[in-house]
N, C-alpha and C positions, 0 to 999 in steps of 0.2 A: 222950738218940739216943746208942746204945753201939753202937759195932761195933770186931770184931776185923780187925785188916789181917793177913794169914796170908802170910809169905814165908819162902823158904830163908833169907836173907840180908839185911841192910841196912845203909846207905849208911856207917854205920859200921861196918862192918865188911870190904865187899867196895865198891871202886871202880869200878864197873861200871853202864852205862847204864840198867837193870832200876831196880838199886836207886838213882841219881837220880830216874829219873820217880820212884819209889815217896814218895819223898823231898819232892819241891815236892807228890804229894797228898796226902800226910797232915801236912806241914804245913799247906795250904792247910785241907783238916776240922777239922783242930783251931779254925783262926781263924775258922771258921763256929760255933764251940761244940759242933761234935759230938764226943764221948769217942772216941776211938780206943785202943784195946788192941793193943798189939803182939804178936805170936806169930811162933814159928818152927814150921815145918812138924814139923823133926824130935823137937822137945819138945812139941808141943800133944797133949790128951787129948780124948775125944769132951766129957767134963763141960765144958772151953773152949768147944767146939766150941756145945757148946748154949748158954751163959753169956750171947751176948749179942742184940742185936735183928739184924744182919744183919754177912755178913762179905763181905770183900774178898779175892780169893784173887790172891797174884802169883805170883810164880815156887814153884811148886812138888816141885820132882823130888824132893823129900826127906821128901814127904807120904806116908804107909805107906797102900798098897792099901785097910784098915780104915777108916780115914779119911776116905777118897776115897769109900767106900763110905756111908761116917757120912754127910756131905755130902750127897748124892744124896739119901738118903733120908729126912733129919731138918732140914736145915739149909736157911733165905734166905740165899744165894752170889750174888758175881758176881764173875765171871774177867776180871783184867784182864790181859792176855796180851801175852808181851815178846819170845816166840819161838815157838816150834811145838811145843808138847810134846803134841800130838795124832798124830805122828809118831813112828813108832819112830826114823829117822834122823836127827831134830830139824831138818830140811829138805825142805821141800816141792817143790825146784828138783831135785833127783833124778829127781823122774819125768816123764816126755814131759807137757808141758802141764802139768802141775800135775798132774796124773790120778794119784791116790795109790793104788794097789794096798788091795785091802781087806786083806789081812794085816798090811800094816803104820802102820794106825792103830791108835793108844791112846789112852785116854782118854775113848772118845765118849761114852757115859752122863755122865761128869760134866760134859761142853761141854753136852751138850744139855740137859740137867737146873737148868744154871745160868741165873738170873731173866733176865741178861744177861754176854755177850762181848764186851768191850771190847777192839781192837786197835786200831794204829798207822795203820795204812796200807788203802787200798784195795784194795790186793790181797791183800791176808789178810783182808781181808773177804771177798774172789769164793773166794779158794782154800778156806775152811773152809767155806763157804756150799755149797759146788759136794761136794767131800769128805764134811761131816759132815750135812747137810741141816739147819744149825743158822737158823730163821728170829730168835733173838737177839742177832745179833751186830749190833755198834751200831763204825763207823771215827771216832773221832778226828780223823783227819790229821794226826796230828802227835808227836810226843816232849813233854814239858815240863821246861821251863826255869821256875827262878824269879826272878824283879823284878830281883833284883840281878844274875843272870846273863847276862839280855838286856838289861840299860843300859850292862853292860861288854861284850857283844858289837857293841851298839851305837856306844859311845863309846870302844873302843881302838886305839889307834893301827895301820892296816892298809896302811902303808906298806910296799913289798914290797923286799925286800933279797938274798933269798937266790932260787933255783930250784928245789929240789925236792926236798920232801918224802916218808918215808915210816914206818908209825908207828913207833914199835918194841915190838911188844906181844905176847906169848908165848902171848897167844891164838891157837890154830890156825885159827879161823873166820875171824880178821879178815887175815888172807894175808899176812903179813911175807917168807916166803922167796920166793913168790912175785911180790911187788913187787919184792922185789932183782934175781932172774934176768928179769925185764922190761927193769929197767932196765939190766942188764949186757948182756943183749942187744942194746937198741938204744942204747949207748953212752952212756946217761944218767948223769950225775954226780948224786948225790942223798947227801942224811942224814938218817939215823935220827933221830929226836924221841918223847921219853918224857918222861912228867913223873907224879909219881902225885898233884901239886894240878893240879886243873881248870884252873883262872885260868892258873896258870904255864903248862900245854899250850896253853891257846889262846891268849896270849903268843906261845911258839913257832909256834905254826901260822900266827900271823897275819902272819908275816916273809917268809911262804914265793909264789911265785907260784902255785905247784902243787904238789897233793896229787898223788899215787899210789897207790891202794889196788883192792887186787885180792880184791875178799869171795870168800870159798869159799862159806857157806851164803846163803838169801835173807834180807835184812835187815829186818827188819819193819817197819822206818824207817830206822834209821844216822845218829845225833846225831851223827858222825865227820862224815859229807858235808854235814849241815846245815850243821853249826858251819863247817866251812871254806867253803860258799858263801856264808855270813853275814858271814866275815871276807874275803870279794872273793878266795878264791885258787880258780885253776884247780882241777878235780877230772876226773883220768883212771881211770876204773873202770868196771865194769861198769854200766849202769845196769838191766838189766833184773832184777837182783839187788837192786837198793837202794827199799825203799817209798815212801820219798820220793820213788821216782822216776814213782811212779802218783798221786801228786795230780796238778791241774789247777795247781800253782805249781812246779812241778819241778825247772823249768829257768829263775825267779827268784836273786838273789845279793845282796847287800850289804843297805842299809836297805829294799826294797821288799823281799826275803823276811824280815829282821826282823821288819817290819811285820803281813803276812800270818799267821808262825809266833807270832805277840805276842798275834792276834787270834782263832788258833786255841785256843792253852796257855788262855784265859780262855774260850771257848767250853769245852774239854775237862772245865775244871775245874769249868763251873757243870753242864755234864748229870753230872757224877759225884758231886756233891749231890745232886742231882735226884733220882739212884739211892737211895741212901742213907736221903734224909729224907723217899722215897715213904711 
């Protein structure tokens, strides 16, 4: 069994949530003796697409229109959806009741012809089914964490010595400036926290009683909020824009949440294995 994993970038290139998810999935499939060939969307050719039994398509912003059409016409592929690449705005929350106008939809055929579209939360499944008419959407109801990361989250020191944190991210969708302005209006003293090392970042975050996060788009799951809650931080946010909050366990925190998510990760990885090994 040979699988082409297709993405714009990988975790050794970008420290992003999608790339972190991908890394966990790739490591798991390889541990199950499935050969994984890594391909980057901007360099892939039709011959590369035809060379493998199955293709997992992750982030594909840089995939050419001709290669998208080649997938549709010739390939067995699964989409692992980290955001909203079926809508021009990349954010369905810009539309009332998530009813996306037809002229704002993109990549419709690519999603409809996939053997499966795997999304991270129930709200993402609902939105995609409503707007694309897909019957091939499956929600894993979770982000993916490695066993080592889960163990770290479970055992790290959760003692709170500081009050309010805002993530110092330059990504405009993460709402740093909106969070800063909220704190200033409310007279809240806060710290900006950041680290390129994921474990170091969690070590910083766990010191705070409250994370203030003002998302600017519908977060398909939101690893940040999930990790803050696993670390027993309170989270001030817009829950309607957090995919995790559409899950039945969304209000859990601490070890109770870790237990649920550990189980969800295991279920998700087993599901992916079933897809590629079928």
